[in-house]
C-alpha beads as a LAMMPS data file, in Angstrom:
LAMMPS data file: protein, C-alpha beads

307 atoms
306 bonds

1 atom types
1 bond types

-500.0 500.0 xlo xhi
-500.0 500.0 ylo yhi
-500.0 500.0 zlo zhi

Masses

1 110.0

Atoms # bond

1 1 1 -245.198 -110.039 409.911
2 1 1 -244.349 -106.358 409.488
3 1 1 -244.759 -104.798 406.022
4 1 1 -241.850 -102.708 404.589
5 1 1 -242.938 -99.937 402.295
6 1 1 -240.372 -99.405 399.514
7 1 1 -242.509 -97.426 397.092
8 1 1 -239.981 -94.568 397.022
9 1 1 -239.914 -92.647 393.770
10 1 1 -238.508 -89.541 392.295
11 1 1 -240.706 -86.537 391.992
12 1 1 -242.895 -86.895 388.951
13 1 1 -241.290 -84.065 386.994
14 1 1 -237.718 -85.205 387.657
15 1 1 -238.432 -88.834 386.788
16 1 1 -239.985 -87.881 383.476
17 1 1 -237.084 -85.560 382.654
18 1 1 -234.300 -88.059 383.506
19 1 1 -235.827 -91.232 382.101
20 1 1 -237.936 -89.974 379.189
21 1 1 -237.327 -86.407 378.082
22 1 1 -233.534 -86.241 378.282
23 1 1 -232.782 -89.651 376.727
24 1 1 -235.402 -89.002 374.063
25 1 1 -233.871 -85.624 373.220
26 1 1 -230.378 -87.143 373.037
27 1 1 -231.556 -89.959 370.765
28 1 1 -233.389 -87.453 368.586
29 1 1 -230.272 -85.275 368.238
30 1 1 -228.129 -88.302 367.328
31 1 1 -230.675 -89.566 364.808
32 1 1 -230.997 -86.135 363.205
33 1 1 -227.196 -85.881 363.037
34 1 1 -226.926 -89.286 361.352
35 1 1 -229.698 -88.408 358.887
36 1 1 -228.085 -85.079 358.071
37 1 1 -224.715 -86.799 357.570
38 1 1 -226.354 -89.353 355.271
39 1 1 -227.970 -86.567 353.274
40 1 1 -224.691 -84.630 352.969
41 1 1 -222.711 -87.746 351.978
42 1 1 -225.341 -88.639 349.381
43 1 1 -225.114 -85.142 347.920
44 1 1 -221.314 -85.401 347.823
45 1 1 -221.542 -88.806 346.099
46 1 1 -223.794 -87.324 343.421
47 1 1 -221.414 -84.422 342.964
48 1 1 -218.471 -86.849 342.658
49 1 1 -220.353 -88.956 340.108
50 1 1 -221.147 -85.918 337.985
51 1 1 -217.564 -84.653 338.230
52 1 1 -216.270 -88.069 337.129
53 1 1 -218.339 -87.944 333.930
54 1 1 -217.033 -84.649 332.573
55 1 1 -216.228 -84.206 328.892
56 1 1 -212.712 -84.528 327.553
57 1 1 -211.617 -81.124 326.231
58 1 1 -209.842 -80.947 322.887
59 1 1 -211.677 -83.793 321.105
60 1 1 -211.896 -82.973 317.403
61 1 1 -214.420 -84.899 315.381
62 1 1 -213.314 -86.830 312.263
63 1 1 -209.606 -86.433 313.007
64 1 1 -206.808 -88.505 314.388
65 1 1 -206.882 -86.268 317.456
66 1 1 -210.458 -87.340 318.095
67 1 1 -209.528 -90.996 317.616
68 1 1 -206.492 -90.577 319.862
69 1 1 -208.420 -88.999 322.717
70 1 1 -211.318 -91.389 322.245
71 1 1 -208.996 -94.403 322.417
72 1 1 -207.438 -93.060 325.597
73 1 1 -210.676 -91.807 327.100
74 1 1 -210.710 -94.656 329.693
75 1 1 -207.362 -93.471 331.081
76 1 1 -208.500 -89.852 331.156
77 1 1 -211.809 -90.906 332.684
78 1 1 -210.022 -92.977 335.337
79 1 1 -207.866 -90.002 336.284
80 1 1 -210.921 -87.775 336.533
81 1 1 -212.714 -90.327 338.682
82 1 1 -209.695 -90.692 340.940
83 1 1 -209.494 -86.943 341.435
84 1 1 -213.231 -86.705 342.088
85 1 1 -213.071 -89.598 344.566
86 1 1 -210.224 -87.889 346.414
87 1 1 -212.189 -84.679 346.724
88 1 1 -215.301 -86.609 347.752
89 1 1 -213.446 -88.408 350.510
90 1 1 -211.998 -85.131 351.756
91 1 1 -215.402 -83.426 351.772
92 1 1 -217.024 -86.374 353.566
93 1 1 -214.365 -86.348 356.280
94 1 1 -214.772 -82.598 356.784
95 1 1 -218.593 -82.844 356.890
96 1 1 -218.463 -85.775 359.317
97 1 1 -216.154 -83.884 361.666
98 1 1 -218.358 -80.777 361.684
99 1 1 -221.575 -82.762 362.229
100 1 1 -219.970 -84.853 364.980
101 1 1 -218.813 -81.706 366.795
102 1 1 -222.289 -80.142 366.604
103 1 1 -223.982 -83.350 367.821
104 1 1 -221.511 -83.701 370.711
105 1 1 -222.086 -80.137 371.896
106 1 1 -225.868 -80.580 371.624
107 1 1 -225.771 -83.807 373.676
108 1 1 -223.706 -82.124 376.376
109 1 1 -226.224 -79.310 376.501
110 1 1 -229.071 -81.818 376.892
111 1 1 -227.236 -83.399 379.851
112 1 1 -227.205 -80.044 381.594
113 1 1 -223.518 -79.318 381.107
114 1 1 -222.621 -75.685 380.557
115 1 1 -221.274 -75.582 376.999
116 1 1 -220.376 -71.872 377.029
117 1 1 -216.782 -72.516 378.246
118 1 1 -216.403 -75.260 375.622
119 1 1 -217.517 -72.952 372.816
120 1 1 -215.325 -70.146 374.145
121 1 1 -212.312 -72.470 374.380
122 1 1 -212.938 -73.735 370.861
123 1 1 -213.082 -70.171 369.604
124 1 1 -209.808 -69.269 371.318
125 1 1 -208.100 -72.386 369.975
126 1 1 -209.439 -71.647 366.485
127 1 1 -208.120 -68.086 366.581
128 1 1 -204.723 -69.284 367.826
129 1 1 -204.505 -71.892 365.098
130 1 1 -205.642 -69.353 362.530
131 1 1 -202.829 -66.963 363.403
132 1 1 -200.187 -69.634 363.892
133 1 1 -200.960 -71.783 360.863
134 1 1 -201.950 -69.323 358.157
135 1 1 -199.444 -70.700 355.669
136 1 1 -200.498 -74.268 356.410
137 1 1 -204.173 -73.455 355.832
138 1 1 -203.242 -71.585 352.652
139 1 1 -201.277 -74.591 351.378
140 1 1 -204.132 -76.992 352.103
141 1 1 -206.760 -74.796 350.455
142 1 1 -204.565 -74.328 347.381
143 1 1 -203.960 -78.086 347.213
144 1 1 -207.699 -78.783 347.405
145 1 1 -208.472 -76.454 344.503
146 1 1 -205.544 -77.791 342.446
147 1 1 -206.889 -81.325 342.779
148 1 1 -210.471 -80.217 342.208
149 1 1 -209.624 -78.268 339.057
150 1 1 -207.134 -80.883 337.813
151 1 1 -204.482 -78.272 337.133
152 1 1 -201.869 -81.033 336.913
153 1 1 -201.326 -84.627 337.952
154 1 1 -198.626 -87.219 338.428
155 1 1 -196.595 -87.601 335.227
156 1 1 -197.373 -84.138 333.828
157 1 1 -194.592 -81.821 332.691
158 1 1 -195.239 -78.492 334.372
159 1 1 -193.703 -75.077 334.884
160 1 1 -194.414 -73.753 338.379
161 1 1 -192.339 -70.614 338.060
162 1 1 -189.436 -71.359 340.393
163 1 1 -189.317 -75.042 339.421
164 1 1 -189.974 -76.911 336.191
165 1 1 -190.076 -80.655 335.579
166 1 1 -192.177 -83.818 335.777
167 1 1 -194.673 -84.139 338.635
168 1 1 -193.940 -87.146 340.856
169 1 1 -196.483 -86.569 343.655
170 1 1 -199.361 -84.194 344.354
171 1 1 -200.376 -83.661 347.976
172 1 1 -202.666 -81.267 349.763
173 1 1 -199.682 -79.349 351.176
174 1 1 -196.766 -79.817 348.769
175 1 1 -196.113 -80.885 345.186
176 1 1 -193.003 -82.904 344.315
177 1 1 -191.453 -82.687 340.854
178 1 1 -188.151 -83.673 339.246
179 1 1 -186.402 -81.493 336.674
180 1 1 -184.428 -82.585 333.616
181 1 1 -181.193 -82.683 335.651
182 1 1 -182.688 -85.106 338.169
183 1 1 -183.121 -82.563 340.954
184 1 1 -186.226 -83.127 343.098
185 1 1 -188.180 -79.988 343.967
186 1 1 -190.716 -79.695 346.785
187 1 1 -193.058 -76.770 346.143
188 1 1 -195.634 -75.601 348.684
189 1 1 -199.051 -75.381 347.060
190 1 1 -199.728 -72.016 348.648
191 1 1 -196.653 -70.542 346.936
192 1 1 -197.700 -71.585 343.420
193 1 1 -199.023 -68.481 341.663
194 1 1 -199.202 -69.950 338.152
195 1 1 -199.048 -73.362 336.525
196 1 1 -197.942 -74.104 332.972
197 1 1 -198.964 -77.675 332.087
198 1 1 -197.104 -78.897 329.009
199 1 1 -198.745 -82.331 328.838
200 1 1 -202.473 -81.994 329.485
201 1 1 -204.724 -83.630 326.844
202 1 1 -202.400 -82.710 323.957
203 1 1 -199.232 -80.755 323.137
204 1 1 -197.732 -78.977 320.155
205 1 1 -194.323 -79.079 318.524
206 1 1 -193.356 -75.634 317.208
207 1 1 -190.257 -75.479 315.000
208 1 1 -188.808 -72.185 313.774
209 1 1 -186.469 -72.912 310.866
210 1 1 -184.092 -70.164 309.763
211 1 1 -183.012 -69.951 306.115
212 1 1 -180.936 -67.360 304.291
213 1 1 -182.560 -64.399 302.550
214 1 1 -181.565 -65.727 299.114
215 1 1 -183.549 -68.974 299.589
216 1 1 -186.765 -69.650 297.650
217 1 1 -189.434 -69.575 300.378
218 1 1 -191.980 -71.567 298.344
219 1 1 -189.451 -74.371 297.982
220 1 1 -188.606 -74.227 301.699
221 1 1 -192.258 -74.444 302.731
222 1 1 -192.876 -77.316 300.313
223 1 1 -189.935 -79.263 301.778
224 1 1 -191.085 -78.605 305.333
225 1 1 -194.618 -79.737 304.465
226 1 1 -193.332 -82.912 302.810
227 1 1 -191.074 -83.773 305.762
228 1 1 -193.815 -83.121 308.317
229 1 1 -196.436 -85.063 306.339
230 1 1 -194.144 -88.071 305.789
231 1 1 -193.352 -88.110 309.513
232 1 1 -197.058 -87.872 310.341
233 1 1 -197.862 -90.836 308.061
234 1 1 -195.200 -93.145 309.492
235 1 1 -196.622 -96.002 311.622
236 1 1 -194.281 -95.270 314.535
237 1 1 -195.762 -91.774 314.846
238 1 1 -199.402 -92.811 314.417
239 1 1 -200.191 -92.390 318.118
240 1 1 -197.701 -89.561 318.616
241 1 1 -198.717 -86.966 316.009
242 1 1 -202.498 -86.680 316.314
243 1 1 -203.310 -84.111 313.612
244 1 1 -202.051 -83.297 310.136
245 1 1 -199.074 -80.918 310.422
246 1 1 -199.204 -77.339 309.199
247 1 1 -196.612 -74.954 307.815
248 1 1 -197.626 -71.534 309.038
249 1 1 -195.131 -69.737 306.803
250 1 1 -192.815 -66.826 307.493
251 1 1 -192.751 -66.052 311.197
252 1 1 -190.268 -63.173 311.309
253 1 1 -187.125 -61.659 309.809
254 1 1 -183.956 -62.051 311.836
255 1 1 -180.497 -60.664 311.268
256 1 1 -179.357 -64.175 310.313
257 1 1 -182.201 -64.953 307.914
258 1 1 -185.894 -65.645 307.439
259 1 1 -187.685 -67.746 310.062
260 1 1 -190.313 -70.203 308.785
261 1 1 -192.598 -71.957 311.282
262 1 1 -193.989 -75.507 311.122
263 1 1 -196.263 -76.956 313.828
264 1 1 -197.413 -80.478 314.710
265 1 1 -200.086 -81.417 317.271
266 1 1 -198.839 -84.300 319.403
267 1 1 -199.820 -86.574 322.247
268 1 1 -199.091 -85.275 325.764
269 1 1 -195.365 -84.976 326.588
270 1 1 -194.374 -86.172 323.085
271 1 1 -193.606 -82.758 321.588
272 1 1 -189.887 -83.019 322.322
273 1 1 -189.578 -86.451 320.680
274 1 1 -191.288 -85.147 317.547
275 1 1 -189.139 -81.993 317.539
276 1 1 -185.882 -83.999 317.632
277 1 1 -187.017 -86.278 314.803
278 1 1 -188.174 -83.329 312.691
279 1 1 -184.939 -81.379 313.124
280 1 1 -182.859 -84.343 311.988
281 1 1 -185.033 -84.960 308.916
282 1 1 -185.244 -81.298 307.956
283 1 1 -181.450 -81.001 308.104
284 1 1 -181.078 -84.042 305.837
285 1 1 -183.615 -82.726 303.305
286 1 1 -182.060 -79.254 303.290
287 1 1 -178.643 -80.778 302.605
288 1 1 -180.032 -82.740 299.646
289 1 1 -181.801 -79.638 298.304
290 1 1 -178.757 -77.406 298.796
291 1 1 -180.543 -75.094 301.208
292 1 1 -178.224 -73.491 303.713
293 1 1 -179.148 -72.836 307.314
294 1 1 -177.324 -69.568 308.142
295 1 1 -174.760 -69.636 310.902
296 1 1 -173.197 -66.632 312.565
297 1 1 -169.456 -66.883 313.135
298 1 1 -167.559 -64.554 315.437
299 1 1 -165.392 -61.955 313.738
300 1 1 -161.768 -61.957 314.820
301 1 1 -159.599 -59.002 313.879
302 1 1 -155.878 -59.712 313.635
303 1 1 -153.387 -56.827 313.575
304 1 1 -149.861 -57.131 312.305
305 1 1 -147.286 -56.777 315.044
306 1 1 -144.918 -53.900 314.519
307 1 1 -141.297 -54.658 314.900

Bonds

1 1 1 2
2 1 2 3
3 1 3 4
4 1 4 5
5 1 5 6
6 1 6 7
7 1 7 8
8 1 8 9
9 1 9 10
10 1 10 11
11 1 11 12
12 1 12 13
13 1 13 14
14 1 14 15
15 1 15 16
16 1 16 17
17 1 17 18
18 1 18 19
19 1 19 20
20 1 20 21
21 1 21 22
22 1 22 23
23 1 23 24
24 1 24 25
25 1 25 26
26 1 26 27
27 1 27 28
28 1 28 29
29 1 29 30
30 1 30 31
31 1 31 32
32 1 32 33
33 1 33 34
34 1 34 35
35 1 35 36
36 1 36 37
37 1 37 38
38 1 38 39
39 1 39 40
40 1 40 41
41 1 41 42
42 1 42 43
43 1 43 44
44 1 44 45
45 1 45 46
46 1 46 47
47 1 47 48
48 1 48 49
49 1 49 50
50 1 50 51
51 1 51 52
52 1 52 53
53 1 53 54
54 1 54 55
55 1 55 56
56 1 56 57
57 1 57 58
58 1 58 59
59 1 59 60
60 1 60 61
61 1 61 62
62 1 62 63
63 1 63 64
64 1 64 65
65 1 65 66
66 1 66 67
67 1 67 68
68 1 68 69
69 1 69 70
70 1 70 71
71 1 71 72
72 1 72 73
73 1 73 74
74 1 74 75
75 1 75 76
76 1 76 77
77 1 77 78
78 1 78 79
79 1 79 80
80 1 80 81
81 1 81 82
82 1 82 83
83 1 83 84
84 1 84 85
85 1 85 86
86 1 86 87
87 1 87 88
88 1 88 89
89 1 89 90
90 1 90 91
91 1 91 92
92 1 92 93
93 1 93 94
94 1 94 95
95 1 95 96
96 1 96 97
97 1 97 98
98 1 98 99
99 1 99 100
100 1 100 101
101 1 101 102
102 1 102 103
103 1 103 104
104 1 104 105
105 1 105 106
106 1 106 107
107 1 107 108
108 1 108 109
109 1 109 110
110 1 110 111
111 1 111 112
112 1 112 113
113 1 113 114
114 1 114 115
115 1 115 116
116 1 116 117
117 1 117 118
118 1 118 119
119 1 119 120
120 1 120 121
121 1 121 122
122 1 122 123
123 1 123 124
124 1 124 125
125 1 125 126
126 1 126 127
127 1 127 128
128 1 128 129
129 1 129 130
130 1 130 131
131 1 131 132
132 1 132 133
133 1 133 134
134 1 134 135
135 1 135 136
136 1 136 137
137 1 137 138
138 1 138 139
139 1 139 140
140 1 140 141
141 1 141 142
142 1 142 143
143 1 143 144
144 1 144 145
145 1 145 146
146 1 146 147
147 1 147 148
148 1 148 149
149 1 149 150
150 1 150 151
151 1 151 152
152 1 152 153
153 1 153 154
154 1 154 155
155 1 155 156
156 1 156 157
157 1 157 158
158 1 158 159
159 1 159 160
160 1 160 161
161 1 161 162
162 1 162 163
163 1 163 164
164 1 164 165
165 1 165 166
166 1 166 167
167 1 167 168
168 1 168 169
169 1 169 170
170 1 170 171
171 1 171 172
172 1 172 173
173 1 173 174
174 1 174 175
175 1 175 176
176 1 176 177
177 1 177 178
178 1 178 179
179 1 179 180
180 1 180 181
181 1 181 182
182 1 182 183
183 1 183 184
184 1 184 185
185 1 185 186
186 1 186 187
187 1 187 188
188 1 188 189
189 1 189 190
190 1 190 191
191 1 191 192
192 1 192 193
193 1 193 194
194 1 194 195
195 1 195 196
196 1 196 197
197 1 197 198
198 1 198 199
199 1 199 200
200 1 200 201
201 1 201 202
202 1 202 203
203 1 203 204
204 1 204 205
205 1 205 206
206 1 206 207
207 1 207 208
208 1 208 209
209 1 209 210
210 1 210 211
211 1 211 212
212 1 212 213
213 1 213 214
214 1 214 215
215 1 215 216
216 1 216 217
217 1 217 218
218 1 218 219
219 1 219 220
220 1 220 221
221 1 221 222
222 1 222 223
223 1 223 224
224 1 224 225
225 1 225 226
226 1 226 227
227 1 227 228
228 1 228 229
229 1 229 230
230 1 230 231
231 1 231 232
232 1 232 233
233 1 233 234
234 1 234 235
235 1 235 236
236 1 236 237
237 1 237 238
238 1 238 239
239 1 239 240
240 1 240 241
241 1 241 242
242 1 242 243
243 1 243 244
244 1 244 245
245 1 245 246
246 1 246 247
247 1 247 248
248 1 248 249
249 1 249 250
250 1 250 251
251 1 251 252
252 1 252 253
253 1 253 254
254 1 254 255
255 1 255 256
256 1 256 257
257 1 257 258
258 1 258 259
259 1 259 260
260 1 260 261
261 1 261 262
262 1 262 263
263 1 263 264
264 1 264 265
265 1 265 266
266 1 266 267
267 1 267 268
268 1 268 269
269 1 269 270
270 1 270 271
271 1 271 272
272 1 272 273
273 1 273 274
274 1 274 275
275 1 275 276
276 1 276 277
277 1 277 278
278 1 278 279
279 1 279 280
280 1 280 281
281 1 281 282
282 1 282 283
283 1 283 284
284 1 284 285
285 1 285 286
286 1 286 287
287 1 287 288
288 1 288 289
289 1 289 290
290 1 290 291
291 1 291 292
292 1 292 293
293 1 293 294
294 1 294 295
295 1 295 296
296 1 296 297
297 1 297 298
298 1 298 299
299 1 299 300
300 1 300 301
301 1 301 302
302 1 302 303
303 1 303 304
304 1 304 305
305 1 305 306
306 1 306 307
């Protein structure tokens, strides 16, 4: 019976390259990519954990402010953790995309594919996107830093320059807020040059009370101190006014009278509630004490008509 010789084989160098060297190199690149991704994600997780354990600014020991912020520390901590988790997720996605792109290009190179056109095409596309989407990139970068730095969050009362109101949503590209009239404003993050947050950690009620020049200032300051202290000690304001109020004294001299300033440190976004209550009580106490708040009336000159 005839014998058929089928011992055909690739040349020794080619066989080793196709079945050992190339697959081994590809597996090595993939494994190194996965290990590097694991290392980067672990570093990001540690960074997120440390960012979520930051200190609460404004805590004053042995004061109601300290008790207030300590009692609400879980809420502040939860917000910080949420912000840190958002940034961590964003950084992980970005790192994964970059590592995946590098691994893919390396694998293609190991398979003998010319990657020069791919890299050149990617560079051209990147330049085109850079020129065509400058504002978009600017908005995203600004949004990332706003979230990272916790400049404001949902529920904060902020002044963004062109718009002022309560924040309803914070995104990487735009911020949505609603003003006191109910108008909704959409502000691009890249266009925000300054942020005035009126409700972060604590706020302050500042009242400038004008009295006539004939009024006894010592009596006025004593009344203001009594009104502010009695308001501070009321149970309904226990979690609203977080520090003992202060009467700073004469602030300035106006044409209508002398301006005396009283200040109260309040919980976030509660300064307007305290201001309305204080104005009503100060007016009532001034009426009982016979202290007049000067009012400017327009002068009308009437001439007799000549017949």
